[in-house]
Biopython code that builds the backbone (N, CA, C, O; Angstrom):
import numpy as np
from Bio.PDB.StructureBuilder import StructureBuilder

atoms = [
    (1, "UNK", "N", (16.538, -10.195, 18.007)),
    (1, "UNK", "CA", (16.440, -11.256, 17.014)),
    (1, "UNK", "C", (15.072, -11.941, 17.080)),
    (1, "UNK", "O", (14.482, -12.298, 16.060)),
    (2, "UNK", "N", (14.588, -12.111, 18.317)),
    (2, "UNK", "CA", (13.296, -12.766, 18.487)),
    (2, "UNK", "C", (12.174, -11.922, 17.886)),
    (2, "UNK", "O", (11.206, -12.460, 17.347)),
    (3, "UNK", "N", (12.310, -10.590, 17.981)),
    (3, "UNK", "CA", (11.307, -9.693, 17.421)),
    (3, "UNK", "C", (11.246, -9.824, 15.897)),
    (3, "UNK", "O", (10.157, -9.863, 15.323)),
    (4, "UNK", "N", (12.395, -9.891, 15.246)),
    (4, "UNK", "CA", (12.424, -10.025, 13.794)),
    (4, "UNK", "C", (11.840, -11.353, 13.341)),
    (4, "UNK", "O", (11.141, -11.419, 12.330)),
    (5, "UNK", "N", (12.127, -12.408, 14.090)),
    (5, "UNK", "CA", (11.574, -13.713, 13.754)),
    (5, "UNK", "C", (10.054, -13.707, 13.875)),
    (5, "UNK", "O", (9.356, -14.222, 13.002)),
    (6, "UNK", "N", (9.545, -13.127, 14.955)),
    (6, "UNK", "CA", (8.094, -13.099, 15.147)),
    (6, "UNK", "C", (7.419, -12.206, 14.099)),
    (6, "UNK", "O", (6.326, -12.530, 13.636)),
    (7, "UNK", "N", (8.046, -11.096, 13.721)),
    (7, "UNK", "CA", (7.478, -10.235, 12.669)),
    (7, "UNK", "C", (7.495, -10.943, 11.320)),
    (7, "UNK", "O", (6.538, -10.834, 10.554)),
    (8, "UNK", "N", (8.567, -11.665, 11.020)),
    (8, "UNK", "CA", (8.644, -12.423, 9.781)),
    (8, "UNK", "C", (7.622, -13.540, 9.737)),
    (8, "UNK", "O", (7.014, -13.786, 8.696)),
    (9, "UNK", "N", (7.427, -14.220, 10.860)),
    (9, "UNK", "CA", (6.423, -15.270, 10.931)),
    (9, "UNK", "C", (5.020, -14.702, 10.755)),
    (9, "UNK", "O", (4.192, -15.294, 10.062)),
    (10, "UNK", "N", (4.748, -13.551, 11.382)),
    (10, "UNK", "CA", (3.452, -12.897, 11.227)),
    (10, "UNK", "C", (3.230, -12.484, 9.768)),
    (10, "UNK", "O", (2.128, -12.646, 9.243)),
    (11, "UNK", "N", (4.258, -11.956, 9.115)),
    (11, "UNK", "CA", (4.152, -11.589, 7.705)),
    (11, "UNK", "C", (3.860, -12.811, 6.835)),
    (11, "UNK", "O", (3.038, -12.734, 5.922)),
    (12, "UNK", "N", (4.514, -13.921, 7.106)),
    (12, "UNK", "CA", (4.279, -15.147, 6.345)),
    (12, "UNK", "C", (2.851, -15.649, 6.540)),
    (12, "UNK", "O", (2.214, -16.073, 5.575)),
    (13, "UNK", "N", (2.342, -15.610, 7.757)),
    (13, "UNK", "CA", (0.968, -16.034, 8.029)),
    (13, "UNK", "C", (-0.017, -15.133, 7.304)),
    (13, "UNK", "O", (-0.989, -15.616, 6.724)),
    (14, "UNK", "N", (0.227, -13.828, 7.332)),
    (14, "UNK", "CA", (-0.669, -12.896, 6.649)),
    (14, "UNK", "C", (-0.617, -13.058, 5.130)),
    (14, "UNK", "O", (-1.628, -12.872, 4.453)),
    (15, "UNK", "N", (0.547, -13.401, 4.594)),
    (15, "UNK", "CA", (0.654, -13.662, 3.161)),
    (15, "UNK", "C", (-0.172, -14.881, 2.755)),
    (15, "UNK", "O", (-0.844, -14.866, 1.724)),
    (16, "UNK", "N", (-0.121, -15.922, 3.557)),
    (16, "UNK", "CA", (-0.906, -17.119, 3.261)),
    (16, "UNK", "C", (-2.396, -16.805, 3.361)),
    (16, "UNK", "O", (-3.183, -17.252, 2.526)),
    (17, "UNK", "N", (-2.787, -16.040, 4.378)),
    (17, "UNK", "CA", (-4.198, -15.658, 4.514)),
    (17, "UNK", "C", (-4.633, -14.815, 3.324)),
    (17, "UNK", "O", (-5.739, -14.992, 2.814)),
    (18, "UNK", "N", (-3.779, -13.902, 2.877)),
    (18, "UNK", "CA", (-4.122, -13.056, 1.731)),
    (18, "UNK", "C", (-4.246, -13.879, 0.449)),
    (18, "UNK", "O", (-5.057, -13.558, -0.419)),
    (19, "UNK", "N", (-3.454, -14.926, 0.329)),
    (19, "UNK", "CA", (-3.579, -15.798, -0.844)),
    (19, "UNK", "C", (-4.857, -16.627, -0.800)),
    (19, "UNK", "O", (-5.437, -16.930, -1.842)),
    (20, "UNK", "N", (-5.292, -16.991, 0.384)),
    (20, "UNK", "CA", (-6.476, -17.835, 0.521)),
    (20, "UNK", "C", (-7.776, -17.037, 0.535)),
    (20, "UNK", "O", (-8.816, -17.552, 0.122)),
    (21, "UNK", "N", (-7.736, -15.805, 0.997)),
    (21, "UNK", "CA", (-8.950, -15.019, 1.169)),
    (21, "UNK", "C", (-9.318, -14.310, -0.124)),
    (21, "UNK", "O", (-8.450, -13.914, -0.902)),
    (22, "UNK", "N", (-10.591, -14.160, -0.337)),
    (22, "UNK", "CA", (-11.083, -13.460, -1.507)),
    (22, "UNK", "C", (-12.474, -13.927, -1.859)),
    (22, "UNK", "O", (-13.052, -14.774, -1.178)),
    (23, "UNK", "N", (-12.995, -13.380, -2.903)),
    (23, "UNK", "CA", (-14.344, -13.744, -3.320)),
    (23, "UNK", "C", (-14.437, -15.225, -3.679)),
    (23, "UNK", "O", (-15.420, -15.890, -3.353)),
    (24, "UNK", "N", (-13.425, -15.723, -4.340)),
    (24, "UNK", "CA", (-13.375, -17.136, -4.701)),
    (24, "UNK", "C", (-12.354, -17.810, -3.801)),
    (24, "UNK", "O", (-11.177, -17.915, -4.146)),
    (25, "UNK", "N", (-12.814, -18.262, -2.650)),
    (25, "UNK", "CA", (-11.920, -18.875, -1.686)),
    (25, "UNK", "C", (-11.345, -20.187, -2.193)),
    (25, "UNK", "O", (-11.996, -20.919, -2.940)),
    (26, "UNK", "N", (-10.147, -20.468, -1.789)),
    (26, "UNK", "CA", (-9.479, -21.714, -2.156)),
    (26, "UNK", "C", (-8.973, -22.372, -0.889)),
    (26, "UNK", "O", (-8.852, -21.727, 0.152)),
    (27, "UNK", "N", (-8.683, -23.638, -0.982)),
    (27, "UNK", "CA", (-8.050, -24.291, 0.152)),
    (27, "UNK", "C", (-6.536, -24.253, -0.040)),
    (27, "UNK", "O", (-6.038, -23.876, -1.101)),
    (28, "UNK", "N", (-5.830, -24.644, 0.988)),
    (28, "UNK", "CA", (-4.373, -24.535, 0.964)),
    (28, "UNK", "C", (-3.753, -25.423, -0.118)),
    (28, "UNK", "O", (-2.774, -25.029, -0.753)),
    (29, "UNK", "N", (-4.303, -26.592, -0.327)),
    (29, "UNK", "CA", (-3.759, -27.512, -1.327)),
    (29, "UNK", "C", (-3.919, -26.953, -2.742)),
    (29, "UNK", "O", (-2.985, -27.026, -3.541)),
    (30, "UNK", "N", (-5.088, -26.398, -3.061)),
    (30, "UNK", "CA", (-5.300, -25.817, -4.386)),
    (30, "UNK", "C", (-4.421, -24.586, -4.605)),
    (30, "UNK", "O", (-3.923, -24.358, -5.707)),
    (31, "UNK", "N", (-4.236, -23.795, -3.545)),
    (31, "UNK", "CA", (-3.400, -22.604, -3.657)),
    (31, "UNK", "C", (-1.940, -22.978, -3.898)),
    (31, "UNK", "O", (-1.266, -22.353, -4.717)),
    (32, "UNK", "N", (-1.454, -23.984, -3.194)),
    (32, "UNK", "CA", (-0.075, -24.427, -3.405)),
    (32, "UNK", "C", (0.108, -25.013, -4.801)),
    (32, "UNK", "O", (1.149, -24.811, -5.427)),
    (33, "UNK", "N", (-0.893, -25.734, -5.291)),
    (33, "UNK", "CA", (-0.819, -26.269, -6.652)),
    (33, "UNK", "C", (-0.804, -25.133, -7.671)),
    (33, "UNK", "O", (-0.069, -25.192, -8.657)),
    (34, "UNK", "N", (-1.609, -24.105, -7.439)),
    (34, "UNK", "CA", (-1.639, -22.961, -8.357)),
    (34, "UNK", "C", (-0.317, -22.207, -8.339)),
    (34, "UNK", "O", (0.120, -21.704, -9.374)),
    (35, "UNK", "N", (0.326, -22.121, -7.179)),
    (35, "UNK", "CA", (1.631, -21.455, -7.103)),
    (35, "UNK", "C", (2.697, -22.217, -7.882)),
    (35, "UNK", "O", (3.666, -21.623, -8.356)),
    (36, "UNK", "N", (2.522, -23.527, -8.015)),
    (36, "UNK", "CA", (3.462, -24.358, -8.777)),
    (36, "UNK", "C", (3.001, -24.580, -10.215)),
    (36, "UNK", "O", (3.539, -25.436, -10.917)),
    (37, "UNK", "N", (1.997, -23.801, -10.655)),
    (37, "UNK", "CA", (1.451, -23.886, -12.015)),
    (37, "UNK", "C", (0.845, -25.256, -12.312)),
    (37, "UNK", "O", (0.970, -25.760, -13.428)),
    (38, "UNK", "N", (0.193, -25.856, -11.323)),
    (38, "UNK", "CA", (-0.530, -27.111, -11.503)),
    (38, "UNK", "C", (-1.968, -26.889, -11.061)),
    (38, "UNK", "O", (-2.277, -25.890, -10.411)),
    (39, "UNK", "N", (-2.835, -27.809, -11.411)),
    (39, "UNK", "CA", (-4.203, -27.740, -10.937)),
    (39, "UNK", "C", (-5.100, -26.929, -11.854)),
    (39, "UNK", "O", (-4.831, -26.775, -13.045)),
    (40, "UNK", "N", (-6.169, -26.417, -11.271)),
    (40, "UNK", "CA", (-7.208, -25.706, -12.012)),
    (40, "UNK", "C", (-6.669, -24.402, -12.603)),
    (40, "UNK", "O", (-6.006, -23.624, -11.918)),
    (41, "UNK", "N", (-6.963, -24.178, -13.875)),
    (41, "UNK", "CA", (-6.480, -22.970, -14.558)),
    (41, "UNK", "C", (-7.155, -21.711, -14.006)),
    (41, "UNK", "O", (-6.540, -20.646, -13.971)),
    (42, "UNK", "N", (-8.407, -21.827, -13.576)),
    (42, "UNK", "CA", (-9.105, -20.677, -13.010)),
    (42, "UNK", "C", (-8.471, -20.212, -11.707)),
    (42, "UNK", "O", (-8.321, -19.011, -11.479)),
    (43, "UNK", "N", (-8.100, -21.157, -10.854)),
    (43, "UNK", "CA", (-7.442, -20.808, -9.588)),
    (43, "UNK", "C", (-6.062, -20.239, -9.862)),
    (43, "UNK", "O", (-5.630, -19.310, -9.180)),
    (44, "UNK", "N", (-5.365, -20.781, -10.848)),
    (44, "UNK", "CA", (-4.058, -20.233, -11.217)),
    (44, "UNK", "C", (-4.187, -18.780, -11.668)),
    (44, "UNK", "O", (-3.380, -17.930, -11.289)),
    (45, "UNK", "N", (-5.197, -18.505, -12.472)),
    (45, "UNK", "CA", (-5.402, -17.141, -12.957)),
    (45, "UNK", "C", (-5.710, -16.195, -11.803)),
    (45, "UNK", "O", (-5.202, -15.074, -11.767)),
    (46, "UNK", "N", (-6.533, -16.636, -10.864)),
    (46, "UNK", "CA", (-6.874, -15.787, -9.717)),
    (46, "UNK", "C", (-5.635, -15.520, -8.873)),
    (46, "UNK", "O", (-5.379, -14.385, -8.471)),
    (47, "UNK", "N", (-4.868, -16.578, -8.607)),
    (47, "UNK", "CA", (-3.684, -16.415, -7.747)),
    (47, "UNK", "C", (-2.638, -15.544, -8.427)),
    (47, "UNK", "O", (-2.136, -14.604, -7.812)),
    (48, "UNK", "N", (-2.296, -15.832, -9.681)),
    (48, "UNK", "CA", (-1.192, -15.131, -10.336)),
    (48, "UNK", "C", (-1.584, -13.769, -10.914)),
    (48, "UNK", "O", (-0.727, -12.892, -11.025)),
    (49, "UNK", "N", (-2.838, -13.568, -11.282)),
    (49, "UNK", "CA", (-3.231, -12.298, -11.898)),
    (49, "UNK", "C", (-3.886, -11.325, -10.933)),
    (49, "UNK", "O", (-3.933, -10.127, -11.211)),
    (50, "UNK", "N", (-4.392, -11.812, -9.806)),
    (50, "UNK", "CA", (-5.074, -10.915, -8.875)),
    (50, "UNK", "C", (-4.384, -10.883, -7.523)),
    (50, "UNK", "O", (-4.002, -9.814, -7.047)),
    (51, "UNK", "N", (-4.220, -12.044, -6.901)),
    (51, "UNK", "CA", (-3.775, -12.058, -5.505)),
    (51, "UNK", "C", (-2.291, -11.759, -5.330)),
    (51, "UNK", "O", (-1.928, -11.003, -4.428)),
    (52, "UNK", "N", (-1.432, -12.322, -6.154)),
    (52, "UNK", "CA", (0.003, -12.042, -6.034)),
    (52, "UNK", "C", (0.304, -10.567, -6.326)),
    (52, "UNK", "O", (1.030, -9.951, -5.547)),
    (53, "UNK", "N", (-0.218, -9.965, -7.413)),
    (53, "UNK", "CA", (0.037, -8.533, -7.616)),
    (53, "UNK", "C", (-0.514, -7.661, -6.494)),
    (53, "UNK", "O", (0.110, -6.667, -6.122)),
    (54, "UNK", "N", (-1.679, -8.023, -5.950)),
    (54, "UNK", "CA", (-2.251, -7.261, -4.845)),
    (54, "UNK", "C", (-1.337, -7.324, -3.627)),
    (54, "UNK", "O", (-1.110, -6.307, -2.972)),
    (55, "UNK", "N", (-0.817, -8.494, -3.321)),
    (55, "UNK", "CA", (0.076, -8.648, -2.172)),
    (55, "UNK", "C", (1.363, -7.861, -2.380)),
    (55, "UNK", "O", (1.840, -7.200, -1.457)),
    (56, "UNK", "N", (1.929, -7.925, -3.579)),
    (56, "UNK", "CA", (3.168, -7.190, -3.855)),
    (56, "UNK", "C", (2.962, -5.685, -3.779)),
    (56, "UNK", "O", (3.829, -4.970, -3.274)),
    (57, "UNK", "N", (1.826, -5.189, -4.273)),
    (57, "UNK", "CA", (1.550, -3.754, -4.193)),
    (57, "UNK", "C", (1.329, -3.295, -2.756)),
    (57, "UNK", "O", (1.746, -2.197, -2.385)),
    (58, "UNK", "N", (0.678, -4.122, -1.949)),
    (58, "UNK", "CA", (0.485, -3.774, -0.540)),
    (58, "UNK", "C", (1.827, -3.729, 0.178)),
    (58, "UNK", "O", (2.073, -2.824, 0.975)),
    (59, "UNK", "N", (2.691, -4.695, -0.097)),
    (59, "UNK", "CA", (4.024, -4.680, 0.513)),
    (59, "UNK", "C", (4.829, -3.456, 0.074)),
    (59, "UNK", "O", (5.497, -2.828, 0.895)),
    (60, "UNK", "N", (4.769, -3.119, -1.205)),
    (60, "UNK", "CA", (5.502, -1.948, -1.702)),
    (60, "UNK", "C", (4.935, -0.656, -1.109)),
    (60, "UNK", "O", (5.691, 0.239, -0.732)),
    (61, "UNK", "N", (3.616, -0.560, -1.028)),
    (61, "UNK", "CA", (3.003, 0.640, -0.447)),
    (61, "UNK", "C", (3.331, 0.795, 1.026)),
    (61, "UNK", "O", (3.640, 1.897, 1.481)),
    (62, "UNK", "N", (3.268, -0.294, 1.773)),
    (62, "UNK", "CA", (3.621, -0.237, 3.188)),
    (62, "UNK", "C", (5.083, 0.119, 3.395)),
    (62, "UNK", "O", (5.422, 0.897, 4.286)),
    (63, "UNK", "N", (5.949, -0.457, 2.567)),
    (63, "UNK", "CA", (7.366, -0.114, 2.659)),
    (63, "UNK", "C", (7.626, 1.346, 2.327)),
    (63, "UNK", "O", (8.441, 1.998, 2.979)),
    (64, "UNK", "N", (6.932, 1.866, 1.308)),
    (64, "UNK", "CA", (7.102, 3.279, 0.941)),
    (64, "UNK", "C", (6.629, 4.193, 2.058)),
    (64, "UNK", "O", (7.274, 5.203, 2.339)),
    (65, "UNK", "N", (5.518, 3.860, 2.699)),
    (65, "UNK", "CA", (5.046, 4.666, 3.821)),
    (65, "UNK", "C", (6.030, 4.622, 4.994)),
    (65, "UNK", "O", (6.259, 5.636, 5.653)),
    (66, "UNK", "N", (6.606, 3.457, 5.248)),
    (66, "UNK", "CA", (7.576, 3.341, 6.329)),
    (66, "UNK", "C", (8.825, 4.169, 6.033)),
    (66, "UNK", "O", (9.345, 4.852, 6.916)),
    (67, "UNK", "N", (9.300, 4.108, 4.800)),
    (67, "UNK", "CA", (10.494, 4.870, 4.432)),
    (67, "UNK", "C", (10.213, 6.378, 4.475)),
    (67, "UNK", "O", (11.051, 7.153, 4.935)),
    (68, "UNK", "N", (9.041, 6.789, 3.998)),
    (68, "UNK", "CA", (8.730, 8.224, 4.034)),
    (68, "UNK", "C", (8.615, 8.724, 5.470)),
    (68, "UNK", "O", (9.038, 9.842, 5.764)),
    (69, "UNK", "N", (8.053, 7.920, 6.366)),
    (69, "UNK", "CA", (8.009, 8.307, 7.771)),
    (69, "UNK", "C", (9.400, 8.402, 8.373)),
    (69, "UNK", "O", (9.683, 9.311, 9.153)),
    (70, "UNK", "N", (10.266, 7.467, 8.013)),
    (70, "UNK", "CA", (11.644, 7.511, 8.487)),
    (70, "UNK", "C", (12.359, 8.754, 7.979)),
    (70, "UNK", "O", (13.120, 9.378, 8.719)),
    (71, "UNK", "N", (12.125, 9.116, 6.731)),
    (71, "UNK", "CA", (12.767, 10.306, 6.165)),
    (71, "UNK", "C", (12.275, 11.569, 6.864)),
    (71, "UNK", "O", (13.073, 12.446, 7.194)),
    (72, "UNK", "N", (10.953, 11.667, 7.093)),
    (72, "UNK", "CA", (10.416, 12.812, 7.846)),
    (72, "UNK", "C", (11.084, 12.924, 9.211)),
    (72, "UNK", "O", (11.526, 14.004, 9.604)),
    (73, "UNK", "N", (11.157, 11.826, 9.919)),
    (73, "UNK", "CA", (11.717, 11.863, 11.266)),
    (73, "UNK", "C", (13.211, 12.148, 11.256)),
    (73, "UNK", "O", (13.724, 12.771, 12.185)),
    (74, "UNK", "N", (13.912, 11.706, 10.230)),
    (74, "UNK", "CA", (15.348, 11.954, 10.145)),
    (74, "UNK", "C", (15.637, 13.395, 9.761)),
    (74, "UNK", "O", (16.515, 14.026, 10.350)),
    (75, "UNK", "N", (14.913, 13.925, 8.783)),
    (75, "UNK", "CA", (15.154, 15.295, 8.337)),
    (75, "UNK", "C", (14.882, 16.295, 9.454)),
    (75, "UNK", "O", (15.675, 17.210, 9.676)),
    (76, "UNK", "N", (13.779, 16.127, 10.149)),
    (76, "UNK", "CA", (13.404, 17.082, 11.188)),
    (76, "UNK", "C", (13.952, 16.726, 12.558)),
    (76, "UNK", "O", (13.714, 17.451, 13.524)),
    (77, "UNK", "N", (14.681, 15.624, 12.659)),
    (77, "UNK", "CA", (15.273, 15.166, 13.921)),
    (77, "UNK", "C", (14.232, 15.159, 15.039)),
    (77, "UNK", "O", (14.490, 15.591, 16.162)),
    (78, "UNK", "N", (13.049, 14.653, 14.690)),
    (78, "UNK", "CA", (11.929, 14.607, 15.621)),
    (78, "UNK", "C", (11.256, 13.248, 15.464)),
    (78, "UNK", "O", (10.721, 12.948, 14.397)),
    (79, "UNK", "N", (11.274, 12.422, 16.510)),
    (79, "UNK", "CA", (10.669, 11.096, 16.381)),
    (79, "UNK", "C", (9.143, 11.125, 16.241)),
    (79, "UNK", "O", (8.536, 10.100, 15.928)),
    (80, "UNK", "N", (8.518, 12.278, 16.467)),
    (80, "UNK", "CA", (7.072, 12.394, 16.341)),
    (80, "UNK", "C", (6.647, 13.070, 15.047)),
    (80, "UNK", "O", (5.456, 13.308, 14.842)),
    (81, "UNK", "N", (7.595, 13.383, 14.169)),
    (81, "UNK", "CA", (7.262, 14.086, 12.931)),
    (81, "UNK", "C", (6.460, 13.184, 12.001)),
    (81, "UNK", "O", (6.786, 12.012, 11.811)),
    (82, "UNK", "N", (5.412, 13.751, 11.431)),
    (82, "UNK", "CA", (4.615, 13.062, 10.427)),
    (82, "UNK", "C", (4.015, 14.115, 9.515)),
    (82, "UNK", "O", (4.169, 15.312, 9.758)),
    (83, "UNK", "N", (3.337, 13.681, 8.475)),
    (83, "UNK", "CA", (2.798, 14.613, 7.491)),
    (83, "UNK", "C", (1.800, 15.595, 8.069)),
    (83, "UNK", "O", (1.755, 16.750, 7.644)),
    (84, "UNK", "N", (0.997, 15.160, 9.030)),
    (84, "UNK", "CA", (0.014, 16.087, 9.595)),
    (84, "UNK", "C", (0.628, 17.021, 10.622)),
    (84, "UNK", "O", (0.126, 18.129, 10.810)),
    (85, "UNK", "N", (1.695, 16.614, 11.290)),
    (85, "UNK", "CA", (2.327, 17.466, 12.303)),
    (85, "UNK", "C", (3.080, 18.627, 11.653)),
    (85, "UNK", "O", (3.046, 19.745, 12.168)),
    (86, "UNK", "N", (3.759, 18.380, 10.533)),
    (86, "UNK", "CA", (4.568, 19.438, 9.928)),
    (86, "UNK", "C", (3.827, 20.226, 8.854)),
    (86, "UNK", "O", (4.395, 21.152, 8.276)),
    (87, "UNK", "N", (2.582, 19.881, 8.576)),
    (87, "UNK", "CA", (1.763, 20.699, 7.692)),
    (87, "UNK", "C", (1.609, 20.216, 6.268)),
    (87, "UNK", "O", (0.933, 20.873, 5.477)),
    (88, "UNK", "N", (2.204, 19.101, 5.910)),
    (88, "UNK", "CA", (2.077, 18.616, 4.532)),
    (88, "UNK", "C", (0.635, 18.204, 4.220)),
    (88, "UNK", "O", (0.154, 18.428, 3.109)),
    (89, "UNK", "N", (-0.040, 17.615, 5.173)),
    (89, "UNK", "CA", (-1.430, 17.204, 4.946)),
    (89, "UNK", "C", (-2.337, 18.411, 4.759)),
    (89, "UNK", "O", (-3.255, 18.385, 3.939)),
    (90, "UNK", "N", (-2.080, 19.461, 5.515)),
    (90, "UNK", "CA", (-2.876, 20.678, 5.365)),
    (90, "UNK", "C", (-2.629, 21.332, 4.015)),
    (90, "UNK", "O", (-3.560, 21.842, 3.392)),
    (91, "UNK", "N", (-1.384, 21.322, 3.560)),
    (91, "UNK", "CA", (-1.076, 21.866, 2.244)),
    (91, "UNK", "C", (-1.754, 21.088, 1.133)),
    (91, "UNK", "O", (-2.269, 21.675, 0.181)),
    (92, "UNK", "N", (-1.757, 19.774, 1.250)),
    (92, "UNK", "CA", (-2.446, 18.941, 0.251)),
    (92, "UNK", "C", (-3.944, 19.230, 0.247)),
    (92, "UNK", "O", (-4.568, 19.306, -0.812)),
    (93, "UNK", "N", (-4.505, 19.387, 1.423)),
    (93, "UNK", "CA", (-5.940, 19.680, 1.510)),
    (93, "UNK", "C", (-6.266, 21.025, 0.883)),
    (93, "UNK", "O", (-7.271, 21.159, 0.185)),
    (94, "UNK", "N", (-5.425, 22.020, 1.126)),
    (94, "UNK", "CA", (-5.639, 23.339, 0.534)),
    (94, "UNK", "C", (-5.555, 23.272, -0.992)),
    (94, "UNK", "O", (-6.400, 23.835, -1.688)),
    (95, "UNK", "N", (-4.541, 22.585, -1.507)),
    (95, "UNK", "CA", (-4.395, 22.460, -2.955)),
    (95, "UNK", "C", (-5.564, 21.728, -3.590)),
    (95, "UNK", "O", (-6.039, 22.120, -4.656)),
    (96, "UNK", "N", (-6.029, 20.669, -2.944)),
    (96, "UNK", "CA", (-7.169, 19.922, -3.481)),
    (96, "UNK", "C", (-8.432, 20.768, -3.453)),
    (96, "UNK", "O", (-9.212, 20.747, -4.405)),
    (97, "UNK", "N", (-8.641, 21.510, -2.375)),
    (97, "UNK", "CA", (-9.835, 22.353, -2.281)),
    (97, "UNK", "C", (-9.814, 23.451, -3.341)),
    (97, "UNK", "O", (-10.839, 23.726, -3.965)),
    (98, "UNK", "N", (-8.665, 24.080, -3.549)),
    (98, "UNK", "CA", (-8.553, 25.105, -4.589)),
    (98, "UNK", "C", (-8.818, 24.523, -5.974)),
    (98, "UNK", "O", (-9.516, 25.132, -6.784)),
    (99, "UNK", "N", (-8.266, 23.354, -6.241)),
    (99, "UNK", "CA", (-8.455, 22.740, -7.554)),
    (99, "UNK", "C", (-9.910, 22.341, -7.772)),
    (99, "UNK", "O", (-10.425, 22.458, -8.884)),
    (100, "UNK", "N", (-10.570, 21.875, -6.727)),
    (100, "UNK", "CA", (-11.975, 21.490, -6.868)),
    (100, "UNK", "C", (-12.838, 22.712, -7.151)),
    (100, "UNK", "O", (-13.759, 22.656, -7.966)),
    (101, "UNK", "N", (-12.535, 23.816, -6.473)),
    (101, "UNK", "CA", (-13.326, 25.030, -6.685)),
    (101, "UNK", "C", (-13.038, 25.642, -8.056)),
    (101, "UNK", "O", (-13.960, 26.067, -8.752)),
    (102, "UNK", "N", (-11.772, 25.689, -8.444)),
    (102, "UNK", "CA", (-11.397, 26.373, -9.679)),
    (102, "UNK", "C", (-11.510, 25.489, -10.927)),
    (102, "UNK", "O", (-11.930, 25.961, -11.984)),
    (103, "UNK", "N", (-11.138, 24.217, -10.809)),
    (103, "UNK", "CA", (-11.104, 23.313, -11.972)),
    (103, "UNK", "C", (-11.902, 22.058, -11.657)),
    (103, "UNK", "O", (-11.324, 20.971, -11.627)),
    (104, "UNK", "N", (-13.179, 22.159, -11.426)),
    (104, "UNK", "CA", (-13.970, 21.031, -10.943)),
    (104, "UNK", "C", (-14.126, 19.910, -11.964)),
    (104, "UNK", "O", (-14.520, 18.806, -11.589)),
    (105, "UNK", "N", (-13.833, 20.150, -13.234)),
    (105, "UNK", "CA", (-14.011, 19.111, -14.244)),
    (105, "UNK", "C", (-12.748, 18.293, -14.514)),
    (105, "UNK", "O", (-12.803, 17.317, -15.262)),
    (106, "UNK", "N", (-11.625, 18.661, -13.929)),
    (106, "UNK", "CA", (-10.349, 18.000, -14.229)),
    (106, "UNK", "C", (-9.766, 17.348, -12.974)),
    (106, "UNK", "O", (-9.147, 18.042, -12.167)),
    (107, "UNK", "N", (-9.944, 16.039, -12.784)),
    (107, "UNK", "CA", (-9.417, 15.388, -11.581)),
    (107, "UNK", "C", (-7.889, 15.344, -11.541)),
    (107, "UNK", "O", (-7.312, 15.337, -10.454)),
    (108, "UNK", "N", (-7.225, 15.315, -12.687)),
    (108, "UNK", "CA", (-5.764, 15.264, -12.667)),
    (108, "UNK", "C", (-5.179, 16.579, -12.173)),
    (108, "UNK", "O", (-4.101, 16.588, -11.579)),
    (109, "UNK", "N", (-5.877, 17.696, -12.411)),
    (109, "UNK", "CA", (-5.409, 18.978, -11.882)),
    (109, "UNK", "C", (-5.540, 18.990, -10.364)),
    (109, "UNK", "O", (-4.696, 19.553, -9.668)),
    (110, "UNK", "N", (-6.600, 18.369, -9.854)),
    (110, "UNK", "CA", (-6.781, 18.293, -8.400)),
    (110, "UNK", "C", (-5.618, 17.544, -7.768)),
    (110, "UNK", "O", (-5.079, 17.983, -6.752)),
    (111, "UNK", "N", (-5.226, 16.423, -8.354)),
    (111, "UNK", "CA", (-4.109, 15.652, -7.803)),
    (111, "UNK", "C", (-2.797, 16.428, -7.910)),
    (111, "UNK", "O", (-1.996, 16.438, -6.974)),
    (112, "UNK", "N", (-2.586, 17.064, -9.034)),
    (112, "UNK", "CA", (-1.349, 17.808, -9.249)),
    (112, "UNK", "C", (-1.234, 18.995, -8.299)),
    (112, "UNK", "O", (-0.173, 19.216, -7.715)),
    (113, "UNK", "N", (-2.311, 19.758, -8.137)),
    (113, "UNK", "CA", (-2.284, 20.913, -7.248)),
    (113, "UNK", "C", (-2.169, 20.485, -5.782)),
    (113, "UNK", "O", (-1.495, 21.150, -4.994)),
    (114, "UNK", "N", (-2.815, 19.393, -5.420)),
    (114, "UNK", "CA", (-2.685, 18.882, -4.049)),
    (114, "UNK", "C", (-1.239, 18.470, -3.776)),
    (114, "UNK", "O", (-0.706, 18.768, -2.708)),
    (115, "UNK", "N", (-0.604, 17.792, -4.721)),
    (115, "UNK", "CA", (0.776, 17.385, -4.559)),
    (115, "UNK", "C", (1.696, 18.603, -4.461)),
    (115, "UNK", "O", (2.581, 18.651, -3.607)),
    (116, "UNK", "N", (1.483, 19.585, -5.338)),
    (116, "UNK", "CA", (2.336, 20.776, -5.314)),
    (116, "UNK", "C", (2.192, 21.572, -4.025)),
    (116, "UNK", "O", (3.193, 22.017, -3.463)),
    (117, "UNK", "N", (0.976, 21.757, -3.550)),
    (117, "UNK", "CA", (0.791, 22.496, -2.296)),
    (117, "UNK", "C", (1.320, 21.705, -1.098)),
    (117, "UNK", "O", (1.771, 22.287, -0.111)),
    (118, "UNK", "N", (1.261, 20.391, -1.191)),
    (118, "UNK", "CA", (1.851, 19.577, -0.127)),
    (118, "UNK", "C", (3.363, 19.735, -0.070)),
    (118, "UNK", "O", (3.949, 19.741, 1.013)),
    (119, "UNK", "N", (3.996, 19.862, -1.231)),
    (119, "UNK", "CA", (5.445, 20.081, -1.251)),
    (119, "UNK", "C", (5.807, 21.455, -0.709)),
    (119, "UNK", "O", (6.817, 21.618, -0.026)),
    (120, "UNK", "N", (4.969, 22.445, -1.021)),
    (120, "UNK", "CA", (5.233, 23.792, -0.497)),
    (120, "UNK", "C", (5.093, 23.813, 1.000)),
    (120, "UNK", "O", (5.277, 24.859, 1.622)),
]
sb = StructureBuilder()
sb.init_structure("model")
sb.init_model(0)
sb.init_chain("A")
sb.init_seg("    ")
for serial, (resi, resn, name, xyz) in enumerate(atoms, 1):
    if name == "N":
        sb.init_residue(resn, " ", resi, " ")
    sb.init_atom(name, np.array(xyz, "f"), 0.0, 1.0, " ", f" {name:<3s}", serial, name[0])
structure = sb.get_structure()
């Protein structure tokens, strides 16, 4: 229980730092006012249009990576299984290299072939 509390507290601290940090730094009072839709309209726009979506995407990406690692380890019943150990990273690299050599003008083909070879 103590571990979950400390991880949650660390996540909350990092969220506040992520809201405050950036090219246009704000103080805690201005950030809290912007979260409540008060104060400077420019700070509100930065917080709601840039920083909040960035934080949500980072959380979603980290969660997706954690779940995919859990699925790898569960399927192969190996606590050390990861994309590079079982060959998925090598397959993606092969597909990307083939697409770059064969279809150098189409970046979407590179992504598609890398994904397909990674699945194989």
